[in-house]
Structures are given as structure tokens and as C-alpha cells.
N, C-alpha and C positions, 0 to 999 in steps of 0.2 A: 504493499500500499504506500510505499514511498516513491512512486513514479508519477505523482501529481494528481490533479483532478481527472484528466482524462483516463489514467490508469484505473484510478478507482471507481469511475463511472462503469468502465469495462468489466469491472469485477463484480457488479451488482448481483448477478444471479447466484455467484457463490456467497456473497455477503448475505443475501436474503436467506439463503439456507442456512448459514452459520448463526444468524441471529436468533433462529428458533431454538438454539441450545442454551441461550441466555435467559436470564431472568429480567422482568421489568427493572428499571433503576429506583433508586431510593425515593421515597415519598416524603415530601415536607408538608407541614402544617402551614397555615397561614402566618403564623408567628414565626416559625423557624425559616419559611420563605423570605420574608422580610428581613430577618436578622442576616441571613446569609448573603442577600443581595447587598445590604448596606455594607458588609464587610468584604466583599468580593473585589479582587483586582479588576478594574474595568478594561485593562488592556488585554487581559488573558481570561475574560469571562463573556458570556454571551446570553441573553435571554432570546429563547426561541419560541415564536408562535407557530404552532403546528396546524392552525385552523385555516379556513379559506379566505379568500380576499374579501368577500361580502361580510365576514365575520368581523375581521380586524378593522374594517372600514369605519365601524362605529364604536369599537373599544380595544384596548390593548394595554398591556404593562408598559410603564415607563419608569426607569430607575435613574438617579441622577448620576450614577457612576457606571452603570453597565448598559451597553446598547441593546436594543431590541432589533431582532431580525424578523420582519414580516415576510413570510414565504409567498404569499399572494397567489396560492394556488387556486384552482376551481374544483379540484378533486384530490382525493388522497393518492391516487396512483401517480400525480406529478411529484409527490415529495422525495422518493429514493433518489432521483436523478439529481434533483435540485440540491439536496443535502450533500450529495457526493462532489457536486462541482461548485458550490458556492465558496468563494475564498473566505468568507467570514467565519466558516466553520472549522477551518484549518488551524491547528496548533493551539486550540484552547485548552485551558486547565479545567474550565467549569462551564457547562452548559445548563441553563435553568430552562426546562420546557413546560408549556401550559397548553391547555385546550379547554373546551367549554365544561364539561363533567369529569375529565380524567381518563376517558375510556381510549381515546386516540393515542394519549401520551404512553400507555402501556406498551403498545406495539411500536410507537416511533422510537422510545427510549431504547429498546433492544436493537433497533436498526442503527441508531447513532453509536451505541456501545460497540457493535460490530464494526462499523466504519471507522471510528476513531477510538480504539481501546485505551489511548493514553489519557483521554478526557473523562473527567468526573461528571457524570450525568445526574442530574435531579429532575424531579417532575413534582408538580403541585398537586397535592393529596386532594382528591375530589374536585379538581379543576377550579375554574373561575366561580362557578355557582357556590361551591363550599367556602371558597376564600372570602367572598363577599359577605356571607352570613357569619362567618367567624370574627369579622372585625368589629370593633366596638364604635368607631367614628371615621369620619372621612380623612382626618389627618394621618391615620395609620394605613390608609389605602393606596397601594402603588398601581392599581388598575384605574385606567382613565377612560371615561365614556360609559357606554352601555354593553352588556354581554348579551350577545346574540344567541337565541335559542331556536331550536327547530320545532315550533308549534305556532299556532296562530297569534299568540302574543307577540311574536317576533323578538322581543328583548326582554330580559329578566328585569322584573320590577324593583329589584334591589340595585340601585345606583345612587351616585352622589350628585347628579345634576350636571357634570361637565359634559360638553359636547365635543367631540374629536373629529366627527365626520363633517363634511361639507357638500354643498349642492354641486353636482357634475357642471352645471351650466354657469351660475353666478358665483360659485365657490363661497356662498354665505354658509355659516355654521348650519349643519342640518344632519340629523342622524335618524330619520323616520322613513323607512322604505314604503310605508303604507300611507303617509300624508294624513295622519289621525284617524285612520279607519280600523286600526287594529284593536281588538282581535276580530279578523275577519279574512276571508279567503278571496283570492282573485282581485284585489284592489292595490296590490303592491306594484311598484315600477320595475319593469324589466326590459332589457336590451331586445330589440326586434330580431336580433340574429341568434346570439348565444343564450338569450333568456335569463341571463344573470341579473341578479338584483342589482339596481342602480340607486343612487341617492339624487333626488331631484325635489327641491323645495316646492312649498305649495304656491308660490308666487310664478315660479317658471314652468311647473308641471302642465297648467292648461295650454301652453304653447306648443306641446308635442304630443305625439301619439306613441305611447308605451305598448310594448307587446301585449297582444289581446284586446286592444281597443280600436275602436273603428271611428271615423269621422261622424260627429254628431251624438256620440255615445258619451253621457257625462256621469254614468253611474259610478264609474271609478275616481271620479274628482270631487266627492263629497268631502267637504272640509277645505278644499282648495279655493284660491281666490278666482272664482269663475268670471268675475268682471273683467279680468285681464285677458281672457280668452280672445284670440284673434279671430276675426270672420274669414280670414284667408285659410285655406287648407292647411292643416298642421303637418309639419314635417316628422318623420319617424324618429323616435329616439334610439340611440345606440350606446353601448357602454362608454364610448368616447365622443358622445354628441352625434356626430354625423356619420360615424362608422364603427363597426365592431372591431375591437382589438384584441379580443380573447379568443374567439373561435379558432382552433387549430394553433393557437400561438403558445409558445412556451411562457411559463409564469415569470414575471419581472419582479424579483424579491426587493425589498426596500430595507436599508438599515437605519433605524432611528436612534440617534445619538443626541443627549441633551435637548430633545424636543425638536431636532431637525431630521430631514430625510436626505438620505444618500442614494 
């Protein structure tokens, strides 16, 4: 595994077989997680978000001294190659990984241990959901924004009010895929090609047709500012406004360091 990222990626079939012989990495409670992150060496540690891009867009961990790698995947099968090739994974002493409820980390932690045996891997016990419930107040919370959940609520009701997402069109702070309609089905905003969830604020949404909408259909726009709706035919909305950038494309991970994106 010393031949660089290309060699590591080429070894994925063997690595994925070897990982099944390993145990999931050490679990940390919310208190232990915070304590270890505060004492970690930021140059040799990494926070790893193993969730999908539409989850991390509305919330993620942020530490003052440890950078966060947002993998920005659309599906789990994208992760192995990304983790093998991303330079931010290399030569780390510690990796702190998290997901919604801890299930995905069980498997991913085995994969990372097989890829980088010299790295100490930790996972957040019970995921973000348990972390938010174990904390006593906002000052102790290192998770920013909302925790995405896979049910009609869309996000966990436990959060501290900070908005990390933004509207795809105007870039105003925004973290509601359903524009005030959750819990509900079929009122979320999605790209017309890849059908991925997209964030578009209630002022901008009436100007576009999201996936599943048709001209003249306003049922999905309840709660939006319908007065701003143009009389001209509305253009279709895609995950990068006028075109799809995710269908068939490789994930584009982002490194967050001290509140910035690289």
C-alpha cells in the first residue's frame, strides 16, 4: 500500500475482502468525542463525514482545530474509491468518522482500517442522533446545522438553530428541502436529471420547475412566496441550476478547515 493513491485504488478488491476480517473501530460517546477532538493534533487528524452530499449540505461537524472532509457522495458505493484516492486521508494519525445513526460507520471504519492500518480510527457512538441527545447545551455542541433523517420529517427536531446550508440560486442561508411543507411527501425540491435533493429558498423556488412539477402546478409551492412567480414559462431546475453536475460524475469532496472550504 505504499505505491500511492493509484496503487491503493487498484487494491480495493483485496482490501474489501480483508476488511471483513476486522472489527469495527472504537466507539466514542459524545463527551469522549468532544474531548478527543479538542486534544487532537489538527495537522495529523481528520473528521470524516461518510454521509451523502444532501445530508452534509444541511449539517456537519466543525472543530476549531481538526478539518472536516465532506465526501459529497450520492451513494455508499462511491466511498471506497474516494477514500482510497483522497490525499487528505493519507498519513493521518487519527480519523474521527460519523454518520446519522452509526450504522454506516460500522462498515466504513473497517474499510478505513484495512486501507490505512497505521491510522487510529474512531467512530461516534450512535451517530449524530445520539450525540445531539446526549449534549446538555449548544455551547458543548460541535455539530453545526441540522441532522438529515430518512423519513418525512427530513431533519432531526433536535438542533440549535444554526443554518449552514444555502440556496442554490441566491446563496441566502437556507436548509429546508421541503420549503416549509415537511413532514410531507413529494413536495421536496429535486434536480430534474439526477433527482438529488437541492436547496432552493422559498423566494427563488417559484421561478423554477423542480423534478415532478409541471407548469401551472402550484401544489408543491405551499408556503413559498407565490407573488414572485413569473408569468413566463419557468426553466427546469438542476443541481447546479441550469445543468446537472452529479449524474454520472465522480464525487467532489470538500475539506472544511476553520469554517472555510477547500
